Structure formats: structure tokens, C-alpha cells
ChimeraX commands (.cxc) that place a marker at each C-alpha (Angstrom):
marker #1 position 0.00,0.00,0.00 radius 0.5
marker #1 position 1.20,3.51,-0.83 radius 0.5
marker #1 position 0.31,6.41,1.48 radius 0.5
marker #1 position 0.80,10.05,0.53 radius 0.5
marker #1 position 1.78,12.05,3.63 radius 0.5
marker #1 position 0.54,15.34,2.22 radius 0.5
marker #1 position -2.62,17.42,2.09 radius 0.5
marker #1 position -1.55,18.96,-1.23 radius 0.5
marker #1 position -4.26,18.56,-3.87 radius 0.5
marker #1 position -1.60,19.02,-6.55 radius 0.5
marker #1 position 0.40,16.03,-5.31 radius 0.5
marker #1 position -2.76,13.92,-5.14 radius 0.5
marker #1 position -3.62,14.86,-8.71 radius 0.5
marker #1 position -0.12,14.09,-9.99 radius 0.5
marker #1 position 0.03,10.66,-8.32 radius 0.5
marker #1 position -3.40,9.78,-9.66 radius 0.5
marker #1 position -2.44,11.05,-13.12 radius 0.5
marker #1 position 0.56,8.70,-13.08 radius 0.5
marker #1 position -1.73,5.75,-12.30 radius 0.5
marker #1 position -0.81,5.14,-8.67 radius 0.5
marker #1 position -3.32,3.78,-6.16 radius 0.5
marker #1 position -2.81,5.38,-2.76 radius 0.5
marker #1 position -4.28,6.59,0.51 radius 0.5
marker #1 position -3.83,10.11,1.84 radius 0.5
marker #1 position -2.80,10.88,5.44 radius 0.5
marker #1 position -1.63,14.45,5.89 radius 0.5
marker #1 position 1.32,14.99,8.21 radius 0.5
marker #1 position 1.42,18.16,10.28 radius 0.5
marker #1 position 4.95,19.25,11.15 radius 0.5
marker #1 position 6.82,22.50,11.72 radius 0.5
marker #1 position 7.98,23.63,8.25 radius 0.5
marker #1 position 10.23,26.52,9.31 radius 0.5
marker #1 position 13.80,26.35,7.93 radius 0.5
marker #1 position 16.55,25.93,10.50 radius 0.5
marker #1 position 19.22,28.65,10.78 radius 0.5
marker #1 position 21.72,28.40,7.90 radius 0.5
marker #1 position 19.93,25.30,6.52 radius 0.5
marker #1 position 20.69,24.74,2.83 radius 0.5
marker #1 position 17.65,24.42,0.51 radius 0.5
marker #1 position 18.21,20.75,-0.41 radius 0.5
marker #1 position 18.76,19.81,3.24 radius 0.5
marker #1 position 15.62,21.75,4.16 radius 0.5
marker #1 position 13.24,20.05,1.73 radius 0.5
marker #1 position 14.65,16.56,2.22 radius 0.5
marker #1 position 14.40,16.94,6.00 radius 0.5
marker #1 position 10.76,18.01,5.78 radius 0.5
marker #1 position 9.95,15.20,3.34 radius 0.5
marker #1 position 11.51,12.65,5.69 radius 0.5
marker #1 position 9.78,14.10,8.77 radius 0.5
marker #1 position 6.38,13.97,7.03 radius 0.5
marker #1 position 6.88,10.39,5.88 radius 0.5
marker #1 position 8.19,9.23,9.27 radius 0.5
marker #1 position 5.31,10.88,11.14 radius 0.5
marker #1 position 2.74,8.91,9.17 radius 0.5
marker #1 position 4.78,5.68,9.08 radius 0.5
marker #1 position 4.98,5.76,12.91 radius 0.5
marker #1 position 1.28,6.53,13.38 radius 0.5
marker #1 position -0.93,3.88,15.00 radius 0.5
marker #1 position -2.77,3.34,11.72 radius 0.5
marker #1 position 0.27,2.48,9.61 radius 0.5
marker #1 position 3.08,1.43,11.99 radius 0.5
marker #1 position 1.85,-2.20,12.24 radius 0.5
marker #1 position 2.17,-2.62,8.46 radius 0.5
marker #1 position 5.86,-2.72,7.43 radius 0.5
marker #1 position 4.98,-3.23,3.75 radius 0.5
marker #1 position 3.15,0.08,3.68 radius 0.5
marker #1 position 5.21,2.68,1.81 radius 0.5
marker #1 position 4.75,6.27,2.99 radius 0.5
marker #1 position 5.63,9.06,0.58 radius 0.5
marker #1 position 6.60,12.46,1.96 radius 0.5
marker #1 position 7.46,15.47,-0.19 radius 0.5
marker #1 position 8.20,19.14,0.21 radius 0.5
marker #1 position 8.80,21.77,-2.46 radius 0.5
marker #1 position 10.46,25.14,-2.15 radius 0.5
marker #1 position 11.57,27.91,-4.44 radius 0.5
marker #1 position 15.11,29.28,-4.16 radius 0.5
marker #1 position 15.89,32.83,-5.30 radius 0.5
marker #1 position 19.14,33.54,-7.16 radius 0.5
marker #1 position 20.49,34.95,-3.88 radius 0.5
marker #1 position 19.99,31.55,-2.23 radius 0.5
marker #1 position 17.02,32.70,-0.14 radius 0.5
marker #1 position 14.41,30.01,0.48 radius 0.5
marker #1 position 11.02,31.29,-0.66 radius 0.5
marker #1 position 8.47,29.14,1.15 radius 0.5
marker #1 position 4.75,29.93,1.31 radius 0.5
marker #1 position 4.09,33.67,1.71 radius 0.5
marker #1 position 3.10,35.05,5.10 radius 0.5
marker #1 position 0.66,37.52,3.55 radius 0.5
marker #1 position -0.03,39.45,0.33 radius 0.5
marker #1 position 2.86,41.85,0.95 radius 0.5
marker #1 position 5.24,38.92,1.33 radius 0.5
marker #1 position 3.85,37.37,-1.87 radius 0.5
marker #1 position 4.52,40.63,-3.73 radius 0.5
marker #1 position 8.07,40.73,-2.37 radius 0.5
marker #1 position 8.72,37.16,-3.57 radius 0.5
marker #1 position 7.33,37.82,-7.03 radius 0.5
marker #1 position 9.46,40.94,-7.38 radius 0.5
marker #1 position 12.47,38.83,-6.36 radius 0.5
marker #1 position 11.72,36.25,-9.07 radius 0.5
marker #1 position 10.77,38.76,-11.76 radius 0.5
marker #1 position 13.10,38.64,-14.77 radius 0.5
marker #1 position 15.46,35.98,-13.42 radius 0.5
marker #1 position 16.02,32.23,-13.39 radius 0.5
marker #1 position 15.45,30.53,-10.05 radius 0.5
marker #1 position 15.47,26.98,-8.70 radius 0.5
marker #1 position 12.55,24.84,-7.58 radius 0.5
marker #1 position 13.60,21.96,-5.34 radius 0.5
marker #1 position 11.43,19.08,-4.14 radius 0.5
marker #1 position 12.60,16.71,-1.46 radius 0.5
marker #1 position 11.12,13.20,-1.65 radius 0.5
marker #1 position 11.21,10.58,1.10 radius 0.5
marker #1 position 9.89,7.02,1.18 radius 0.5
marker #1 position 9.58,5.15,4.46 radius 0.5
marker #1 position 8.60,1.48,4.72 radius 0.5
marker #1 position 9.36,-0.32,7.97 radius 0.5
marker #1 position 13.14,-0.12,8.47 radius 0.5
marker #1 position 13.75,1.14,4.93 radius 0.5
marker #1 position 14.10,4.84,4.10 radius 0.5
marker #1 position 14.94,6.46,0.77 radius 0.5
marker #1 position 15.52,10.22,0.41 radius 0.5
marker #1 position 16.32,12.25,-2.70 radius 0.5
marker #1 position 15.79,15.68,-4.23 radius 0.5
marker #1 position 14.94,17.03,-7.69 radius 0.5
marker #1 position 16.03,20.47,-8.94 radius 0.5
marker #1 position 14.40,22.37,-11.83 radius 0.5
marker #1 position 15.50,25.75,-13.16 radius 0.5
marker #1 position 12.63,28.12,-13.97 radius 0.5
marker #1 position 12.89,31.39,-15.88 radius 0.5
marker #1 position 10.26,34.05,-15.19 radius 0.5
marker #1 position 9.80,37.07,-17.42 radius 0.5
marker #1 position 9.89,40.59,-15.98 radius 0.5
marker #1 position 6.65,41.47,-14.21 radius 0.5
marker #1 position 5.09,44.89,-13.72 radius 0.5
marker #1 position 3.75,46.01,-10.34 radius 0.5
marker #1 position 0.27,45.93,-11.88 radius 0.5
marker #1 position 0.68,42.30,-12.98 radius 0.5
marker #1 position 1.89,41.32,-9.53 radius 0.5
marker #1 position -1.00,43.10,-7.79 radius 0.5
marker #1 position -3.59,41.58,-10.13 radius 0.5
marker #1 position -2.15,38.09,-9.61 radius 0.5
marker #1 position -2.19,38.44,-5.83 radius 0.5
marker #1 position -5.86,39.47,-5.99 radius 0.5
marker #1 position -6.67,36.08,-7.57 radius 0.5
marker #1 position -5.62,34.40,-4.30 radius 0.5
marker #1 position -3.50,31.86,-6.20 radius 0.5
marker #1 position -0.16,32.74,-4.53 radius 0.5
marker #1 position -1.37,32.25,-0.94 radius 0.5
marker #1 position -0.40,28.62,-0.33 radius 0.5
marker #1 position 2.33,28.28,-2.95 radius 0.5
marker #1 position 6.07,28.18,-2.40 radius 0.5
marker #1 position 7.54,31.22,-4.11 radius 0.5
marker #1 position 4.02,32.70,-4.36 radius 0.5
marker #1 position 3.19,31.31,-7.79 radius 0.5
marker #1 position 1.66,28.26,-9.45 radius 0.5
marker #1 position 3.20,27.20,-12.76 radius 0.5
marker #1 position 0.09,25.13,-13.48 radius 0.5
marker #1 position -2.12,28.17,-12.85 radius 0.5
marker #1 position -2.24,31.73,-14.12 radius 0.5
marker #1 position 1.50,32.21,-13.61 radius 0.5
marker #1 position 2.09,29.85,-16.56 radius 0.5
marker #1 position 1.94,32.87,-18.87 radius 0.5
marker #1 position 5.07,34.28,-17.19 radius 0.5
marker #1 position 7.29,31.19,-17.62 radius 0.5
marker #1 position 9.01,31.14,-21.04 radius 0.5
marker #1 position 11.27,28.20,-20.20 radius 0.5
marker #1 position 12.22,25.60,-17.64 radius 0.5
marker #1 position 15.18,23.25,-17.49 radius 0.5
marker #1 position 14.36,19.99,-15.75 radius 0.5
marker #1 position 11.22,18.23,-14.56 radius 0.5
marker #1 position 7.99,20.21,-15.00 radius 0.5
marker #1 position 6.12,18.06,-12.48 radius 0.5
marker #1 position 8.76,18.94,-9.89 radius 0.5
marker #1 position 7.69,22.58,-10.17 radius 0.5
marker #1 position 4.05,21.58,-9.67 radius 0.5
marker #1 position 5.08,19.71,-6.52 radius 0.5
marker #1 position 6.06,16.09,-7.21 radius 0.5
marker #1 position 8.79,14.80,-9.59 radius 0.5
marker #1 position 6.97,11.73,-10.87 radius 0.5
marker #1 position 9.90,10.03,-12.61 radius 0.5
marker #1 position 12.04,10.29,-9.48 radius 0.5
marker #1 position 9.20,9.05,-7.27 radius 0.5
marker #1 position 8.63,6.06,-9.58 radius 0.5
marker #1 position 12.31,5.08,-9.54 radius 0.5
marker #1 position 12.45,5.41,-5.75 radius 0.5
marker #1 position 9.31,3.31,-5.31 radius 0.5
marker #1 position 10.77,0.56,-7.47 radius 0.5
marker #1 position 13.92,0.61,-5.37 radius 0.5
marker #1 position 12.23,0.46,-1.99 radius 0.5
marker #1 position 9.77,-2.23,-3.13 radius 0.5
marker #1 position 12.74,-4.35,-4.20 radius 0.5
marker #1 position 14.28,-3.92,-0.74 radius 0.5
marker #1 position 10.98,-4.89,0.92 radius 0.5
marker #1 position 10.80,-8.03,-1.23 radius 0.5
marker #1 position 14.43,-8.92,-0.45 radius 0.5
marker #1 position 13.84,-8.50,3.29 radius 0.5
marker #1 position 10.76,-10.71,3.11 radius 0.5
marker #1 position 12.74,-13.41,1.30 radius 0.5
marker #1 position 15.54,-13.48,3.84 radius 0.5
marker link #1:1,2 radius 0.2
marker link #1:2,3 radius 0.2
marker link #1:3,4 radius 0.2
marker link #1:4,5 radius 0.2
marker link #1:5,6 radius 0.2
marker link #1:6,7 radius 0.2
marker link #1:7,8 radius 0.2
marker link #1:8,9 radius 0.2
marker link #1:9,10 radius 0.2
marker link #1:10,11 radius 0.2
marker link #1:11,12 radius 0.2
marker link #1:12,13 radius 0.2
marker link #1:13,14 radius 0.2
marker link #1:14,15 radius 0.2
marker link #1:15,16 radius 0.2
marker link #1:16,17 radius 0.2
marker link #1:17,18 radius 0.2
marker link #1:18,19 radius 0.2
marker link #1:19,20 radius 0.2
marker link #1:20,21 radius 0.2
marker link #1:21,22 radius 0.2
marker link #1:22,23 radius 0.2
marker link #1:23,24 radius 0.2
marker link #1:24,25 radius 0.2
marker link #1:25,26 radius 0.2
marker link #1:26,27 radius 0.2
marker link #1:27,28 radius 0.2
marker link #1:28,29 radius 0.2
marker link #1:29,30 radius 0.2
marker link #1:30,31 radius 0.2
marker link #1:31,32 radius 0.2
marker link #1:32,33 radius 0.2
marker link #1:33,34 radius 0.2
marker link #1:34,35 radius 0.2
marker link #1:35,36 radius 0.2
marker link #1:36,37 radius 0.2
marker link #1:37,38 radius 0.2
marker link #1:38,39 radius 0.2
marker link #1:39,40 radius 0.2
marker link #1:40,41 radius 0.2
marker link #1:41,42 radius 0.2
marker link #1:42,43 radius 0.2
marker link #1:43,44 radius 0.2
marker link #1:44,45 radius 0.2
marker link #1:45,46 radius 0.2
marker link #1:46,47 radius 0.2
marker link #1:47,48 radius 0.2
marker link #1:48,49 radius 0.2
marker link #1:49,50 radius 0.2
marker link #1:50,51 radius 0.2
marker link #1:51,52 radius 0.2
marker link #1:52,53 radius 0.2
marker link #1:53,54 radius 0.2
marker link #1:54,55 radius 0.2
marker link #1:55,56 radius 0.2
marker link #1:56,57 radius 0.2
marker link #1:57,58 radius 0.2
marker link #1:58,59 radius 0.2
marker link #1:59,60 radius 0.2
marker link #1:60,61 radius 0.2
marker link #1:61,62 radius 0.2
marker link #1:62,63 radius 0.2
marker link #1:63,64 radius 0.2
marker link #1:64,65 radius 0.2
marker link #1:65,66 radius 0.2
marker link #1:66,67 radius 0.2
marker link #1:67,68 radius 0.2
marker link #1:68,69 radius 0.2
marker link #1:69,70 radius 0.2
marker link #1:70,71 radius 0.2
marker link #1:71,72 radius 0.2
marker link #1:72,73 radius 0.2
marker link #1:73,74 radius 0.2
marker link #1:74,75 radius 0.2
marker link #1:75,76 radius 0.2
marker link #1:76,77 radius 0.2
marker link #1:77,78 radius 0.2
marker link #1:78,79 radius 0.2
marker link #1:79,80 radius 0.2
marker link #1:80,81 radius 0.2
marker link #1:81,82 radius 0.2
marker link #1:82,83 radius 0.2
marker link #1:83,84 radius 0.2
marker link #1:84,85 radius 0.2
marker link #1:85,86 radius 0.2
marker link #1:86,87 radius 0.2
marker link #1:87,88 radius 0.2
marker link #1:88,89 radius 0.2
marker link #1:89,90 radius 0.2
marker link #1:90,91 radius 0.2
marker link #1:91,92 radius 0.2
marker link #1:92,93 radius 0.2
marker link #1:93,94 radius 0.2
marker link #1:94,95 radius 0.2
marker link #1:95,96 radius 0.2
marker link #1:96,97 radius 0.2
marker link #1:97,98 radius 0.2
marker link #1:98,99 radius 0.2
marker link #1:99,100 radius 0.2
marker link #1:100,101 radius 0.2
marker link #1:101,102 radius 0.2
marker link #1:102,103 radius 0.2
marker link #1:103,104 radius 0.2
marker link #1:104,105 radius 0.2
marker link #1:105,106 radius 0.2
marker link #1:106,107 radius 0.2
marker link #1:107,108 radius 0.2
marker link #1:108,109 radius 0.2
marker link #1:109,110 radius 0.2
marker link #1:110,111 radius 0.2
marker link #1:111,112 radius 0.2
marker link #1:112,113 radius 0.2
marker link #1:113,114 radius 0.2
marker link #1:114,115 radius 0.2
marker link #1:115,116 radius 0.2
marker link #1:116,117 radius 0.2
marker link #1:117,118 radius 0.2
marker link #1:118,119 radius 0.2
marker link #1:119,120 radius 0.2
marker link #1:120,121 radius 0.2
marker link #1:121,122 radius 0.2
marker link #1:122,123 radius 0.2
marker link #1:123,124 radius 0.2
marker link #1:124,125 radius 0.2
marker link #1:125,126 radius 0.2
marker link #1:126,127 radius 0.2
marker link #1:127,128 radius 0.2
marker link #1:128,129 radius 0.2
marker link #1:129,130 radius 0.2
marker link #1:130,131 radius 0.2
marker link #1:131,132 radius 0.2
marker link #1:132,133 radius 0.2
marker link #1:133,134 radius 0.2
marker link #1:134,135 radius 0.2
marker link #1:135,136 radius 0.2
marker link #1:136,137 radius 0.2
marker link #1:137,138 radius 0.2
marker link #1:138,139 radius 0.2
marker link #1:139,140 radius 0.2
marker link #1:140,141 radius 0.2
marker link #1:141,142 radius 0.2
marker link #1:142,143 radius 0.2
marker link #1:143,144 radius 0.2
marker link #1:144,145 radius 0.2
marker link #1:145,146 radius 0.2
marker link #1:146,147 radius 0.2
marker link #1:147,148 radius 0.2
marker link #1:148,149 radius 0.2
marker link #1:149,150 radius 0.2
marker link #1:150,151 radius 0.2
marker link #1:151,152 radius 0.2
marker link #1:152,153 radius 0.2
marker link #1:153,154 radius 0.2
marker link #1:154,155 radius 0.2
marker link #1:155,156 radius 0.2
marker link #1:156,157 radius 0.2
marker link #1:157,158 radius 0.2
marker link #1:158,159 radius 0.2
marker link #1:159,160 radius 0.2
marker link #1:160,161 radius 0.2
marker link #1:161,162 radius 0.2
marker link #1:162,163 radius 0.2
marker link #1:163,164 radius 0.2
marker link #1:164,165 radius 0.2
marker link #1:165,166 radius 0.2
marker link #1:166,167 radius 0.2
marker link #1:167,168 radius 0.2
marker link #1:168,169 radius 0.2
marker link #1:169,170 radius 0.2
marker link #1:170,171 radius 0.2
marker link #1:171,172 radius 0.2
marker link #1:172,173 radius 0.2
marker link #1:173,174 radius 0.2
marker link #1:174,175 radius 0.2
marker link #1:175,176 radius 0.2
marker link #1:176,177 radius 0.2
marker link #1:177,178 radius 0.2
marker link #1:178,179 radius 0.2
marker link #1:179,180 radius 0.2
marker link #1:180,181 radius 0.2
marker link #1:181,182 radius 0.2
marker link #1:182,183 radius 0.2
marker link #1:183,184 radius 0.2
marker link #1:184,185 radius 0.2
marker link #1:185,186 radius 0.2
marker link #1:186,187 radius 0.2
marker link #1:187,188 radius 0.2
marker link #1:188,189 radius 0.2
marker link #1:189,190 radius 0.2
marker link #1:190,191 radius 0.2
marker link #1:191,192 radius 0.2
marker link #1:192,193 radius 0.2
marker link #1:193,194 radius 0.2
marker link #1:194,195 radius 0.2
marker link #1:195,196 radius 0.2
marker link #1:196,197 radius 0.2
marker link #1:197,198 radius 0.2
view
């Protein structure tokens, strides 16, 4: 059984699109970055903490063949600043001004936990955003779309019109790098089967 440790509707949609059968059990953890924490370390830590929280829960802990998938996505400005979800509309505007006219990174940490087995990895995609006017930023914020998005934009939403190019996995920018997740699932399922055979 596969369990998605996330409340993200985008991750649910992507997993379903890829043909996976899964349950959903949202993990609630503190998502604040630690002082001086690098972006890859940040997202992989959160992904692991989400997966471990659900794997250790009373509902799933008794089932070592259950595979729990945790993921966390963040946007990284050219300066190296982690742009998580905006605190408010003013913060969203600040983030969009930071990303306007430059290429930034989107990083998703992925963790799989099944019994004693844990797999952790990260995917990086480079996203170029065209230069935005203050009016475009204000109008976009009024749509409400930036409020729960890392970096204050959704590539699969209205912000798509501002993205002339990406280098890397598109699904990573949406929130879940499907090819990476598939490869990791194959790996951990092989380890589960090997353990069962021993």
C-alpha cells in the first residue's frame, strides 16, 4: 500500500495522473527552515519528517509493507534565499518581485519510508520568469492563487503565462517529480521483497 503524507491537492492529482493507487494521510509538522539550513537539506528533511510521522502513526506502523511518501517543495531565489509559502499578500509581492526577470530553482525533497527502509532524494528544476510589472503582480495576488504556494506562484495556474522556459522536470515545479518518485518506489519495493525473502 502507498500512502501520501501530504494534504496537497496538486500532489494527489499528480500521483493519480501517473496511475498510482494510494491513501492520503496528511502529516502536520513545523515547516520553518533551521538557521543556515541549505535548501536541499531543508526540503529533504521536511519530506523525511512527514513520511516518518505517518509511518509511525498507529494506523500504519503495524504494516511494514506500507510505503509512505513524503514530499516538500520550495523555491530558491538567485540569492539563495528560500522562498516558502508567503506570510501575507505583501510577502507574496516581495517574492514575485524577487523572481521577476530571473532564473530561479525549484527543489522538491522526496522521502519514502517502509518499515526499516528509508529512501531520500531531491529534484532540482531551473525556472525562468519574465519581468513582471507592479500591476501584474498586484492583479495576480488578488486572484488568491499565490497564498499557499512556495515562491508565491503556481506554474500550473495563471502564472504559466510568465514562464518562457524551464530546465528539468515540469512536475517537480508543480510539486512532485513523478519520474524520481517512480524510480524510488521501485527501489524500496525491491528492498521490501528482499527482506521478506531473507
